[in-house]
N, C-alpha and C positions, 0 to 999 in steps of 0.2 A: 504494500500500500504506500502511496505517496507520503502520507502523514508520518509513516515510520522511517522515512529516509533521513539520514543524517545530513545536515547542511554544513559541510566541512568548512567552507569559507566563513560563513556566518558564525559558527561555533568558535573558530579560531580567533576571529576578531573580538568576540565577546569575552573569551578567556583572557586574551591579552589585556583588554580594558579592565576587567575585574582584577587581574593580577597587579596591574599598575596601581589601582585604588588601594590594594592591600600592601603596597610597598615592595612588591616583588617584581622581578623582571621576567617577562615571558618572551621567549625567542621562538618564532615560528620557523619551521624547516631547519631546526638546529642541526648543524653539520658535526658529526662525531669525528674523533681523531682518525678512525679507520675508514672514513668516507661515506658512511651511511647517514641517513637523516632520521631525526625524530620529529614527529609532527609539531609538538610544542614542548620546549624545555622551560621549566620554572627554576629560576636562579635567585639566590640572594647574594648579590655581588658575584664573587667567583665560586661560591658554594653551590653545588648541584643538588637541588632538592627533589625534583620530581620530573619524570618524563610522562608526557601525555600522548597517547596514540588514538586517533579517531578512525575507527574501523566501520566503514559504511557497508562493506560487503561481507556476506556470510560464507562466501566461497572459500574453502580451505581455511576456515577460521582457526582451528587448533594450530595449524602450521604458521599462520600469520601471527598468532598470539606468541608462539615460541620465538619467532623472529624478532618481534617487538621486545620481548624480554631479554633476549641475547644482546640486542642493540643497546638497551638501557643499561644492562650490566657492564658491557664492555666500555661504555661511555662514563661509567662511574656514578650512575644514579641509584639511590637506595630504594626508590619507589616508582612504580609504573601504574598509571591509571589508563585503562582502555575504555574509551567511550564508545558504546555500541548498543544496539537494540537487541542483540543476540543474547539470549538468556540461558543457554545450555552450559552445563559445567564443562570446563576444558579438560577434565580428567587428568591424565598423566602429565600434561603440560603444566598444570597448576603445581603438582608435586615437584617437577623439575625446577620451576621458577623459585620455589622455596629453597631448593638445594643451592641455587645461585646466590641466595641471600637477599633477594629482592622481594619487597612487599608488593603484591599484585592486587589491584582492585578493579573489578569490572563494574561499570556503571552506565546508566542511561544518560543521554544528553541533558536531561533535566536535573539529574543528580550532581553533575560536575560543578555547577555554580554553588549549590548548597555546600558541597564538600570543600570547595575553595574558601568559602566564607568561614568555615569551621576551623580552618588551619590556625594553629597557635604557634608562636615562635618556639615554645618548648617541645612541640611535636617533632621538630627537626633537629633536636639535640644540639 
């Protein structure tokens, strides 16, 4: 359904604006040291806080989720939020992401703004 589609450009712009209001820097299309890209990186100065990936496609979802987690891990992010309407459990991928030491959160587009507003400085250690 059209209403279930993620509007990537709009979400990206809104996340950047909200992050700025919260005193954080949001970098769209963040280029990692190994040449991959993360949809949105949330930084506090030089400190990497959060990688956000916007997954509009359900095709190959577990594999895409695994790739997103590996990119976030290799780039040094402790947490990965995957914004998607897909609600199935990623199974073994979720276990592997835990082994990498990354906190993985799957959420809807509506939830991402609430979660960003809930961030406290202490949650980033």
